[in-house]
C-alpha positions as CSV (number, residue, x, y, z in Angstrom):
1,M,7.0,-13.8,-17.9
2,D,8.5,-14.4,-13.8
3,R,6.8,-10.9,-12.2
4,L,8.2,-12.5,-9.1
5,K,11.5,-13.9,-10.0
6,G,13.3,-13.8,-6.4
7,K,10.1,-13.3,-4.5
8,V,9.1,-15.5,-1.5
9,A,5.5,-15.0,-1.4
10,I,3.2,-15.8,1.5
11,V,-0.6,-17.0,0.3
12,S,-3.0,-17.2,3.4
13,G,-6.2,-19.6,2.8
14,G,-3.8,-21.0,-0.3
15,A,-5.3,-24.7,0.0
16,T,-8.3,-23.7,-2.0
17,G,-10.2,-21.4,-4.2
18,C,-8.3,-17.8,-4.8
19,G,-6.1,-19.0,-2.5
20,A,-4.7,-21.5,-4.6
21,A,-5.0,-20.5,-8.5
22,A,-2.5,-17.3,-6.8
23,V,-0.5,-20.1,-5.4
24,R,-0.3,-21.2,-8.6
25,L,0.3,-18.0,-10.7
26,F,3.0,-17.1,-8.2
27,A,4.8,-19.8,-8.9
28,A,4.4,-20.0,-12.2
29,E,5.7,-16.9,-12.3
30,G,9.4,-17.1,-10.0
31,A,8.1,-16.6,-6.8
32,A,8.8,-19.5,-3.7
33,V,5.3,-19.7,-2.6
34,G,4.1,-20.5,1.2
35,I,1.2,-21.7,1.2
36,I,-0.7,-21.5,5.1
37,D,-4.0,-23.2,5.4
38,R,-5.8,-25.0,8.4
39,N,-7.4,-27.6,5.3
40,A,-3.7,-29.4,5.3
41,K,-4.8,-32.2,3.3
42,V,-5.9,-30.0,1.0
43,G,-2.6,-28.1,0.7
44,Q,0.4,-30.1,1.1
45,A,-0.9,-32.0,-2.1
46,L,-1.1,-28.4,-3.4
47,A,2.8,-27.6,-2.4
48,F,3.8,-31.0,-3.4
49,E,2.1,-31.1,-7.3
50,L,3.8,-27.9,-7.4
51,A,7.0,-28.7,-5.9
52,S,7.0,-32.1,-8.0
53,A,6.8,-29.2,-11.4
54,G,10.1,-28.0,-10.2
55,K,8.4,-25.1,-8.6
56,R,9.6,-23.9,-4.6
57,V,6.6,-24.0,-2.7
58,V,5.7,-25.2,0.9
59,F,3.0,-25.8,2.8
60,A,2.5,-24.8,6.3
61,A,-0.7,-25.7,8.5
62,A,-1.8,-22.9,10.7
63,D,-5.6,-21.6,12.3
64,V,-4.5,-18.3,10.9
65,S,-7.0,-16.2,13.6
66,R,-4.3,-17.9,16.6
67,K,-1.6,-16.0,17.0
68,D,0.8,-18.9,18.1
69,E,-0.6,-20.7,14.9
70,V,-0.1,-18.6,12.7
71,E,4.0,-17.3,14.3
72,A,4.8,-21.0,13.9
73,A,3.8,-21.0,10.4
74,V,5.7,-18.6,9.3
75,A,9.1,-19.2,10.7
76,N,9.1,-22.5,9.1
77,I,8.2,-21.4,5.8
78,R,11.0,-18.8,6.4
79,A,13.6,-21.5,7.6
80,S,12.6,-23.3,4.2
81,L,12.0,-20.7,1.9
82,G,13.8,-17.5,3.2
83,P,12.5,-14.0,4.0
84,V,9.1,-12.6,3.0
85,N,8.9,-10.3,0.9
86,V,5.4,-11.0,-0.6
87,L,2.5,-11.6,1.1
88,F,-1.7,-12.1,0.6
89,N,-3.8,-12.4,3.6
90,H,-6.3,-14.1,1.3
91,A,-7.7,-16.6,4.3
92,G,-11.3,-16.2,4.8
93,T,-14.7,-17.3,5.6
94,I,-18.6,-15.9,5.6
95,V,-21.7,-15.7,7.7
96,I,-25.1,-15.6,6.1
97,K,-27.8,-14.8,8.5
98,P,-30.8,-12.5,9.0
99,F,-28.6,-10.0,11.5
100,L,-31.4,-10.6,14.5
101,E,-30.9,-14.6,14.3
102,T,-27.0,-14.5,14.3
103,E,-25.1,-14.9,17.6
104,E,-21.8,-13.0,19.6
105,A,-20.2,-16.0,18.7
106,D,-20.8,-15.6,14.7
107,W,-19.5,-12.0,15.1
108,D,-15.8,-13.0,16.8
109,M,-15.0,-16.0,14.6
110,L,-15.6,-13.4,11.7
111,F,-13.5,-11.2,12.5
112,A,-11.7,-13.6,14.0
113,V,-10.5,-15.2,11.1
114,N,-11.2,-12.2,8.3
115,V,-9.5,-9.5,10.2
116,K,-7.5,-10.8,13.6
117,S,-5.4,-13.0,10.5
118,M,-4.5,-10.3,8.7
119,Y,-2.9,-8.3,11.5
120,L,-1.2,-11.4,12.7
121,M,0.1,-12.3,9.1
122,T,1.2,-8.8,8.7
123,R,2.5,-7.9,12.1
124,A,4.4,-11.8,11.9
125,V,5.8,-11.3,7.9
126,L,5.7,-7.1,8.5
127,P,9.5,-7.1,10.9
128,M,11.0,-9.0,8.0
129,M,10.5,-6.4,4.9
130,L,11.6,-4.1,6.6
131,L,14.7,-5.5,7.7
132,Q,14.7,-6.1,3.0
133,G,14.0,-2.8,2.6
134,G,10.3,-3.1,1.3
135,G,7.4,-5.6,0.4
136,A,4.1,-5.5,-1.1
137,I,1.5,-7.1,0.8
138,V,-2.4,-7.2,-0.8
139,C,-5.5,-8.0,1.1
140,T,-8.3,-9.9,0.1
141,S,-11.4,-7.4,0.4
142,S,-14.6,-7.8,-1.1
143,I,-17.0,-5.9,-3.2
144,S,-19.1,-6.2,-0.1
145,A,-16.6,-3.5,2.0
146,V,-18.7,-0.7,0.1
147,Y,-22.1,-2.1,-1.0
148,G,-24.0,-3.7,1.6
149,T,-25.6,-7.2,1.2
150,P,-29.1,-8.4,2.7
151,N,-27.7,-11.4,5.8
152,E,-24.4,-10.4,5.0
153,V,-24.0,-7.2,7.9
154,L,-21.5,-8.9,9.6
155,Y,-19.0,-10.2,6.5
156,D,-19.8,-6.5,5.0
157,A,-18.4,-5.4,8.0
158,T,-15.5,-7.5,8.0
159,K,-14.6,-6.4,5.3
160,G,-14.9,-2.8,5.3
161,A,-12.2,-3.8,8.2
162,C,-10.1,-5.2,5.4
163,H,-10.4,-2.3,3.9
164,M,-9.3,0.6,6.0
165,F,-6.5,-2.5,7.6
166,A,-4.6,-2.2,3.6
167,R,-5.0,1.6,3.6
168,A,-3.9,2.2,6.8
169,I,-0.2,-0.2,6.6
170,A,0.5,1.6,3.0
171,V,0.2,5.0,5.3
172,E,1.9,3.9,8.5
173,F,4.6,2.6,6.4
174,R,5.1,3.7,2.4
175,D,8.2,5.6,3.1
176,R,9.9,2.4,4.8
177,G,8.7,0.3,1.2
178,I,6.0,-1.2,1.9
179,R,3.4,-1.6,-0.3
180,C,-0.7,-2.3,1.2
181,N,-3.4,-3.0,-1.1
182,A,-6.8,-5.1,-1.2
183,V,-8.1,-6.7,-4.2
184,C,-12.0,-7.3,-4.4
185,P,-13.9,-9.6,-6.0
186,G,-17.3,-9.8,-7.2
187,F,-19.0,-12.7,-7.0
188,I,-16.7,-15.5,-7.8
189,Q,-16.6,-19.6,-9.3
190,T,-15.1,-21.4,-5.5
191,P,-16.5,-23.3,-2.7
192,H,-17.1,-19.7,-0.7
193,G,-18.9,-18.3,-3.7
194,A,-21.2,-21.1,-4.0
195,R,-21.9,-21.4,-0.7
196,E,-22.6,-17.8,-0.7
197,V,-25.4,-18.3,-3.7
198,R,-27.1,-21.3,-2.2
199,E,-27.5,-19.6,0.9
200,L,-28.2,-16.2,0.2
201,S,-31.4,-17.9,-2.4
202,A,-32.7,-19.5,0.7
203,L,-33.3,-16.1,2.4
204,G,-34.4,-14.7,-0.7
205,V,-32.5,-12.7,-2.0
206,D,-32.3,-13.2,-6.3
207,V,-28.5,-14.1,-6.7
208,S,-30.0,-16.1,-9.7
209,E,-27.2,-16.8,-12.7
210,A,-29.8,-14.0,-14.4
211,A,-29.1,-11.6,-11.9
212,I,-25.5,-12.3,-11.8
213,K,-25.0,-12.2,-15.0
214,A,-26.8,-8.3,-15.2
215,A,-24.2,-7.5,-12.3
216,Q,-21.4,-8.6,-13.7
217,G,-21.6,-10.2,-17.0
218,R,-20.7,-13.6,-15.7
219,M,-19.1,-15.5,-12.7
220,G,-15.7,-14.5,-11.4
221,Q,-13.0,-17.7,-11.7
222,P,-10.4,-18.0,-9.0
223,E,-8.1,-17.0,-12.0
224,D,-9.2,-13.1,-12.0
225,I,-8.4,-12.8,-8.6
226,A,-4.8,-14.5,-9.0
227,R,-3.9,-12.4,-12.1
228,A,-5.4,-9.3,-10.1
229,A,-3.9,-10.0,-6.9
230,L,-0.4,-10.9,-8.9
231,Y,-0.5,-7.8,-10.7
232,L,0.1,-5.5,-6.6
233,A,2.4,-8.1,-5.3
234,S,4.3,-7.7,-8.6
235,D,6.8,-4.3,-9.1
236,D,4.4,-3.5,-12.0
237,A,2.5,-2.0,-9.5
238,E,5.2,-0.2,-7.3
239,F,3.1,3.3,-7.6
240,V,0.3,1.8,-6.9
241,N,-0.1,1.8,-2.1
242,G,-3.4,2.3,-0.3
243,T,-6.1,1.1,-3.1
244,Q,-8.9,-1.1,-3.6
245,L,-8.6,-2.7,-7.1
246,F,-12.1,-3.9,-7.6
247,V,-12.3,-7.4,-9.6
248,D,-16.3,-7.5,-10.7
249,N,-16.7,-6.9,-14.1
250,G,-18.5,-3.6,-13.6
251,F,-20.4,-4.8,-10.7
252,S,-19.3,-1.6,-8.7
253,A,-19.2,1.2,-11.4
254,V,-23.3,0.6,-11.5
C-alpha cells in the first residue's frame, strides 16, 4: 500500500527481532530505511538482503547509549538516504534479577540502553523533522510500563520512563508537526522474549505456555509489533499523538 512512500525512516535495534520485522515492513511500504544496531554482522546482512531486492536500506553500527556513535550513525544514514522523518526507537534490553541482587551497574546499563538511547536518537533526528515541518516518532515501551513483574523492577522502571518520554515529546512538539507515540508489546516470540521466559521461569515465575495463553491467547510475533509501529509511523495515524498502543491481545485489558 506504500503507506510510507517518500519517507526516510531509522529503526534503532533494527538488526533482529521486532526491529528487523519493522525494517522489512517499512521498506515494503515504500520507506528508505536506516538500520542502527551494535550487531554489525546481522545488521549489514539484513541491509544487503533488502538492498539486493531493490529497497533503499542502509546499515550504520552504533551503541545507541553513546552520543558520539549515535550522531555519527544518524549522519551516515542522512548522507545516504536524505533527511529522516520517521524514527522507531526500538533498541532495548532487559535485566531479570531479584531486586536485592541487582547492582548499580545493572541500573546504569539498563537506563542507558532503554532510556538514554531514546533521548540520544530523538535529539539527533528531531531537528531534521522540524526543518521538514513534521515527523513521526515511535518508541518501544512494554506492558511492563504499567504491569509490575517480579524480578523485573529495573526493566519496568525503564519502560515507565519510555511511556512518559513519548507523551512529553508529543506535548512539546505537537504544534510543530511532530507526533510521538509508544507501542507496548506483550510477550513476543523473539530472542529477547525467549530469554525473558527462560530467566523468569528459572526464578519461579509462571510464564509457561499455558500461563501466556491464558494472559494473551498466544505468544506475539515480531510482525505484530511491526504492524503497530507502521500504523503509528504512517499518516493513517495523523491524529494519534502521545498515546500508548498495547499490542498484547488483551493482556492489559484484564
